[in-house]
C-alpha positions in Angstrom: 37.2 -132.6 -197.0 40.9 -133.2 -197.5 42.4 -134.5 -200.7 43.1 -137.7 -199.0 39.5 -138.4 -198.3 38.0 -137.2 -201.5 36.7 -139.9 -203.9 39.2 -140.5 -206.7 38.3 -138.7 -209.9 38.1 -140.7 -213.1 40.8 -140.1 -215.8 38.3 -138.7 -218.2 36.8 -136.4 -215.5 40.3 -135.2 -214.5 41.3 -134.4 -218.1 38.1 -132.5 -218.7 38.5 -130.4 -215.5 42.1 -129.5 -216.1 41.8 -128.5 -219.8 38.7 -126.4 -219.2 40.7 -123.3 -218.4 43.0 -124.0 -221.2 40.0 -123.7 -223.5 39.4 -120.1 -222.3 43.0 -119.1 -222.7 43.1 -120.2 -226.3 39.6 -118.9 -227.0 40.6 -115.4 -226.0 43.7 -115.4 -228.2 41.8 -116.8 -231.2 39.0 -114.2 -230.9 41.5 -111.4 -230.9 43.2 -112.8 -234.0 40.0 -113.4 -235.8 38.8 -109.8 -235.3 42.1 -108.0 -235.6 40.8 -105.9 -238.5 37.8 -104.6 -236.4 40.0 -104.1 -233.3 42.4 -102.1 -235.5 39.6 -99.8 -236.6 38.2 -99.4 -233.0 41.4 -98.9 -231.0 44.2 -98.0 -233.5 42.7 -95.7 -236.2 45.2 -94.1 -238.6 45.4 -92.9 -242.1 46.8 -96.2 -243.2 44.9 -99.5 -243.1 48.2 -101.4 -243.0 49.5 -99.4 -240.1 46.3 -99.8 -238.1 46.3 -103.6 -238.7 50.0 -103.8 -237.8 49.3 -102.0 -234.5 46.5 -104.4 -233.7 48.7 -107.4 -234.6 51.7 -106.1 -232.6 49.4 -105.7 -229.6 48.3 -109.3 -230.2 52.0 -110.3 -230.1 52.7 -108.0 -227.1 50.7 -110.3 -224.8 53.2 -113.1 -225.5 56.0 -110.9 -224.2 54.6 -111.4 -220.7 54.7 -115.1 -221.0 58.3 -115.6 -219.8 57.6 -113.5 -216.7 54.4 -115.5 -216.0 56.3 -118.7 -216.5 58.8 -117.7 -213.8 56.5 -116.2 -211.3 53.5 -118.5 -211.7 55.5 -121.5 -212.6 57.5 -121.3 -209.4 54.2 -120.9 -207.5 52.8 -124.1 -209.1 56.0 -126.1 -208.5 56.0 -125.0 -204.8 52.3 -124.9 -203.9 50.7 -127.4 -206.2 49.2 -127.9 -209.7 45.6 -127.3 -208.6 46.2 -124.0 -206.7 48.2 -122.5 -209.6 45.7 -123.4 -212.3 42.9 -121.6 -210.4 45.1 -118.5 -210.1 45.9 -118.5 -213.9 42.2 -118.8 -214.7 41.3 -115.8 -212.6 44.0 -113.6 -214.2 42.9 -114.7 -217.7 39.3 -113.8 -216.9 40.3 -110.3 -215.8 42.2 -109.7 -219.1 39.3 -110.9 -221.2 36.8 -108.7 -219.3 39.0 -105.6 -219.8 39.2 -106.0 -223.6 35.5 -106.7 -223.9 34.5 -103.5 -222.0 37.0 -100.9 -223.1 35.4 -98.0 -225.1 36.9 -97.2 -228.5 39.5 -94.6 -229.4 36.8 -92.2 -230.5 35.3 -92.2 -227.0 38.3 -92.1 -224.6 41.2 -91.4 -226.9 44.7 -92.8 -226.2 43.4 -94.5 -223.0 41.6 -97.0 -225.2 44.6 -98.7 -226.9 46.6 -98.5 -223.7 43.9 -100.4 -221.8 43.7 -103.0 -224.6 47.4 -103.5 -224.4 47.1 -103.9 -220.6 44.4 -106.6 -221.1 46.6 -108.4 -223.5 49.6 -108.2 -221.1 47.5 -109.7 -218.3 46.3 -112.5 -220.6 49.8 -113.2 -221.6 51.1 -113.2 -218.0 48.5 -115.9 -217.0 49.1 -117.9 -220.2 52.8 -118.0 -219.5 52.2 -121.0 -217.2 48.7 -122.2 -218.2 50.0 -124.5 -220.9 52.8 -125.8 -218.7 50.6 -126.3 -215.7 48.0 -128.2 -217.7 50.5 -130.3 -219.5 52.4 -131.3 -216.3 49.1 -132.1 -214.5 48.1 -134.4 -217.4 51.6 -136.1 -217.5 51.4 -136.7 -213.7 47.9 -138.3 -213.8 48.6 -140.4 -217.0 48.5 -144.2 -216.8 51.8 -146.0 -217.4 53.0 -145.8 -221.0 50.2 -143.3 -222.1 51.7 -139.9 -221.3 51.7 -138.9 -225.0 48.0 -139.6 -225.3 47.1 -137.8 -222.0 49.2 -134.8 -222.6 47.9 -134.4 -226.2 44.6 -133.3 -224.7 46.2 -130.0 -223.6 46.6 -129.0 -227.2 43.3 -130.8 -228.2 41.3 -128.6 -225.8 42.8 -125.5 -227.7 41.3 -126.8 -230.9 37.8 -126.9 -229.3 38.3 -123.2 -228.6 39.4 -122.6 -232.2 36.3 -124.4 -233.5 34.0 -122.7 -231.0 35.3 -119.2 -231.7 35.2 -119.7 -235.5 31.7 -121.1 -235.5 30.6 -118.2 -233.4 32.3 -115.9 -235.9 30.5 -117.6 -238.8 27.1 -117.0 -237.1 27.9 -113.4 -236.4 29.1 -112.8 -240.0 26.0 -114.4 -241.3 23.6 -112.2 -239.2 25.4 -108.9 -238.9 26.5 -106.4 -241.6 30.2 -105.4 -242.0 29.4 -102.1 -240.3 27.8 -103.8 -237.3 30.7 -106.2 -236.9 33.2 -103.4 -237.0 31.2 -101.2 -234.6 30.1 -103.7 -231.9 29.7 -107.2 -233.3 33.4 -108.1 -232.6 32.8 -107.6 -228.9 30.2 -110.3 -228.7 32.8 -113.2 -228.6 34.7 -111.5 -225.8 31.5 -111.1 -223.8 30.7 -114.8 -224.4 34.2 -115.6 -223.0 33.4 -113.6 -219.9 30.1 -115.5 -219.5 31.9 -118.8 -219.6 34.3 -117.9 -216.8 32.0 -118.8 -213.8 31.3 -122.2 -215.2 35.0 -122.8 -215.7 35.8 -121.8 -212.1 33.3 -124.3 -210.8 34.9 -127.1 -212.9 38.5 -126.2 -212.0 37.9 -125.7 -208.3 37.0 -129.4 -208.0 40.4 -130.5 -209.3 42.3 -132.8 -207.1 46.1 -132.4 -206.6 48.2 -135.0 -208.4 49.5 -137.9 -206.4 53.0 -137.4 -207.8 53.1 -133.9 -206.4 51.6 -134.9 -203.0 54.3 -137.6 -202.6 57.1 -135.1 -203.3 58.8 -134.3 -199.9 60.8 -131.3 -201.0 59.0 -128.3 -202.4 61.7 -126.0 -203.9 61.8 -122.3 -203.0 61.6 -119.7 -205.8 65.3 -119.2 -205.5 66.0 -122.9 -205.8 63.7 -123.1 -208.9 65.5 -120.1 -210.5 68.9 -121.6 -209.8 67.9 -124.9 -211.3 66.5 -123.2 -214.4 69.8 -121.3 -214.8 71.8 -124.5 -214.3 69.7 -126.2 -217.0 69.6 -123.3 -219.4 70.8 -125.4 -222.3 67.8 -127.7 -222.0 65.5 -124.7 -221.8 67.0 -123.2 -225.0 66.7 -126.5 -226.9 63.1 -126.9 -225.6 62.4 -123.4 -226.9 63.6 -124.4 -230.3 61.4 -127.4 -230.2 58.4 -125.2 -229.5 59.1 -122.7 -232.3 57.8 -125.2 -234.9 54.6 -125.8 -232.9 53.8 -122.2 -232.0 54.5 -120.6 -235.4 52.5 -123.4 -237.2 49.6 -123.1 -234.8 49.1 -119.3 -235.0 49.7 -119.4 -238.7 46.9 -121.9 -239.4 44.4 -120.6 -236.8 44.7 -117.0 -235.6 46.2 -115.7 -238.9 44.0 -117.6 -241.3 41.0 -115.2 -241.3 43.2 -112.2 -241.8 45.2 -113.9 -244.6 42.1 -115.2 -246.3 40.4 -111.8 -246.2 43.3 -109.4 -246.9 45.6 -111.5 -249.2 43.4 -114.0 -250.9 40.3 -111.7 -251.0 38.0 -114.4 -249.7 34.9 -113.6 -247.6 35.0 -113.6 -243.8 32.7 -116.6 -243.8 34.9 -118.7 -246.1 38.0 -118.0 -244.0 36.3 -118.8 -240.8 34.8 -122.0 -242.2 38.4 -123.0 -243.1 39.4 -122.3 -239.6 36.7 -124.5 -238.2 37.9 -127.3 -240.4 41.5 -126.7 -239.2 40.4 -126.9 -235.6 38.5 -130.2 -236.2 41.5 -131.6 -238.0 43.8 -130.7 -235.2 41.4 -132.1 -232.6 41.5 -135.5 -234.5 45.2 -135.8 -235.2 46.6 -134.6 -231.8 45.5 -137.5 -229.6 46.1 -139.9 -232.4 49.7 -138.8 -232.8 50.2 -138.5 -229.1 49.1 -142.1 -228.7 51.4 -143.1 -231.6 54.3 -141.4 -229.9 53.7 -143.7 -226.9 54.1 -146.7 -229.2 57.0 -145.8 -231.5 58.7 -143.0 -229.6 58.8 -139.2 -229.8 61.9 -139.0 -232.0 60.5 -140.5 -235.3 57.5 -138.1 -235.3 59.6 -135.1 -234.6 62.1 -135.9 -237.3 59.5 -136.8 -239.9 57.2 -133.8 -239.6 59.8 -131.1 -239.2 61.3 -132.5 -242.5 57.9 -132.5 -244.2 57.3 -128.9 -243.1 60.7 -127.9 -244.5 60.0 -129.4 -247.8 56.4 -128.4 -248.3 55.5 -125.2 -246.4 56.6 -122.6 -248.9 55.6 -124.6 -252.1 52.1 -125.1 -250.6 51.6 -121.4 -249.9 53.1 -120.4 -253.3 50.6 -122.7 -255.0 47.7 -121.2 -253.0 48.5 -117.6 -253.8 48.7 -118.3 -257.5 45.2 -119.8 -257.5 43.4 -118.5 -254.4 40.0 -120.1 -253.7 38.1 -121.5 -250.8 39.0 -125.1 -251.8 42.7 -124.4 -252.2 42.9 -122.6 -248.9 41.1 -125.5 -247.2 43.4 -128.1 -248.8 46.6 -126.2 -247.8 45.5 -125.5 -244.3 44.5 -129.1 -243.7 47.9 -130.3 -244.9 49.6 -127.8 -242.5 47.2 -128.9 -239.8 48.3 -132.5 -240.2 51.9 -131.6 -240.0 51.4 -129.3 -236.9 49.3 -131.8 -235.0 51.5 -134.8 -235.8 54.6 -132.9 -234.6 52.9 -131.4 -231.6 51.5 -134.7 -230.4 55.1 -135.8 -229.8 56.7 -132.5 -228.9 54.7 -131.4 -225.9 55.2 -134.6 -223.9 58.9 -134.6 -225.0 59.3 -131.2 -223.5 57.9 -132.4 -220.2 60.1 -135.5 -220.2 63.4 -133.6 -220.8 62.8 -131.1 -217.9 64.2 -131.8 -214.4 61.3 -133.1 -212.3 61.4 -130.6 -209.4 61.1 -127.6 -211.8 59.1 -129.4 -214.4 56.3 -126.7 -214.7 58.7 -123.7 -214.6 61.1 -125.3 -217.1 58.4 -126.3 -219.5 56.6 -122.9 -219.2 59.9 -121.0 -219.8 60.7 -122.9 -223.0 57.1 -122.6 -224.3 56.8 -118.9 -223.3 60.1 -117.9 -224.9 59.2 -119.6 -228.2 55.8 -118.0 -228.2 56.9 -114.6 -227.1 59.7 -114.3 -229.6 58.3 -116.2 -232.6 54.8 -117.6 -232.4 52.8 -114.7 -231.0 54.2 -112.4 -233.6 53.4 -114.8 -236.5 50.4 -112.7 -237.8 52.4 -109.5 -237.6 55.6 -111.0 -239.1 53.6 -112.6 -241.9 51.8 -109.4 -242.7 55.1 -107.4 -242.7 56.9 -109.9 -244.9 54.2 -109.7 -247.5 54.2 -105.9 -247.4 58.0 -105.5 -247.8 58.5 -108.3 -250.4 55.2 -108.1 -252.3 55.2 -111.9 -252.2 52.0 -113.3 -250.6 53.6 -116.7 -250.0 56.2 -115.3 -247.6 54.4 -116.8 -244.5 55.7 -120.1 -246.0 59.3 -118.9 -245.4 58.4 -118.1 -241.8 57.0 -121.7 -241.4 60.2 -123.1 -243.0 62.4 -121.3 -240.5 60.2 -122.7 -237.6 60.6 -126.2 -239.0 64.3 -125.8 -239.2 64.4 -124.7 -235.6 62.5 -127.8 -234.5 64.7 -130.2 -236.6 67.9 -128.7 -235.2 66.7 -129.1 -231.6 65.6 -132.6 -232.2 68.9 -133.6 -233.7 70.9 -132.0 -230.8 68.7 -133.7 -228.2 69.0 -137.0 -230.0 72.8 -136.6 -230.0 72.7 -135.9 -226.3 70.9 -139.2 -225.7 67.9 -137.6 -224.1 65.4 -139.4 -226.4 66.9 -142.8 -225.7 66.6 -142.1 -221.9 63.0 -141.2 -222.3 62.2 -144.1 -224.5 63.7 -146.6 -222.0 61.5 -145.1 -219.3 58.4 -145.4 -221.5 59.2 -149.0 -222.3 59.7 -149.8 -218.6 56.4 -148.1 -217.7 54.5 -150.1 -220.3 56.1 -153.3 -219.1 
């Protein structure tokens, strides 16, 4: 049956189908971040607990280094061959990386091959993730009803929060039923195996995706060379887009992947307490993202971007400084929920803005390049940078400085894009669409 003869899919069904694979991509990344300590002991043993943890966290960040390459290779594939075909390819690559990490024996069994294979799995995951977010976001933007792009696109990030909550709840159950020794020995592998078991179900869902009408109507399908030439021609927009994403990606990995490690190692809270906080953060993000995405459709992207970068600049470090002076479950929860509100409110406007400022014919590649560069250089290394900053300064609130830097990047990019008149152009298009 051709796409032309297939029955039209409902908006809710289309959103669910496209974000399903996005769930797996974020689930894999969260699981690695949650169990970084156990992974460090299994694959990166050394005489120093700090060195082992740093090696595990750097490996976590290494996966993000492949994202720009994945953005170019897979992004050009999607812009040329279609959104549906590309999203199936990224899901397959992601599944292979997850399976590899889940099954690799530890260092004590196969020696140096163990960490090398884990790094390979992370690189494969990063390569596929380089375009997953872009592919999903562009698909959602192209199926959105007039004047509702912000709301539709917000479900890309919202699906990630479902993964955060699911992974954290699974972590709480494991921590409640297994000893520390069992978790370090084999319990940490269980979430990776669960991810592998989910893969066949996600393939069934994503294979039934229909191509977007906007892509089908496009007469010219750019070649990889044309796409690369256009990206180089519009490098300024890509760089500004990268700066926009820095605020999002640093904030997200700070309040999700790094929270269990920070809570356990720096605040000396239990694994269960830190994971419960992470569950609450995921639920908070899931609520605020579509709300703020919809609000950006009503009042524009610019006010939200300016407001929440400024709030982050003013409150990130003071909030962390207050937390480390009086560490407790309640204080960690309060600070994380505040940072969650800032992140989700900014991101609800940022992701759709990034799509709207990119040239249409290279929309997926441009979006993915900007997102991948920000994540590869800044966001993916947030757990490692935060751990290192604390180690060299002795100040446990230093992650707040990293957040402040990220907020400044987002604010500068917003001000420059505003001066260029790009937000006004987008807002006129939104008003026309709603009319």
